[in-house]
C-alpha positions, 0 to 999 in steps of 0.5 A: 354861297353860289354853287351854280358858278363854282361847282360842277355836279356829275351823275354817272351810272358806273354800270355804264362806265366800268372804267370809272370803277377802276380809275377812282377805286369806287367800292360802294354806292352812292360815292361822292367824289370831290375833285379839284384841279383834276385830283380827288380831294376826299370821298364820301361813300353811302346813302345816309349822308346829310345834305349838310354834310355835302354842303360843308365839303363843297364849301371847304373845297371851293376856292377861296376868293383870294385864289379866284383873283390870281 
């Protein structure tokens, strides 16, 4: 699956963006937010996440082929 054309990764330092802490209810670092069509779908908090876990969540939340055609 090609994440380059379907996924946008953003790295943010919440110390520089304190409003993000309140807007998204961030309670720990690192926090991975999965946002689809402007809404948070899920979040993963903590630094001991396996790469496979992140990859699985991205694949789960990516639009299916039929969604892309509409």
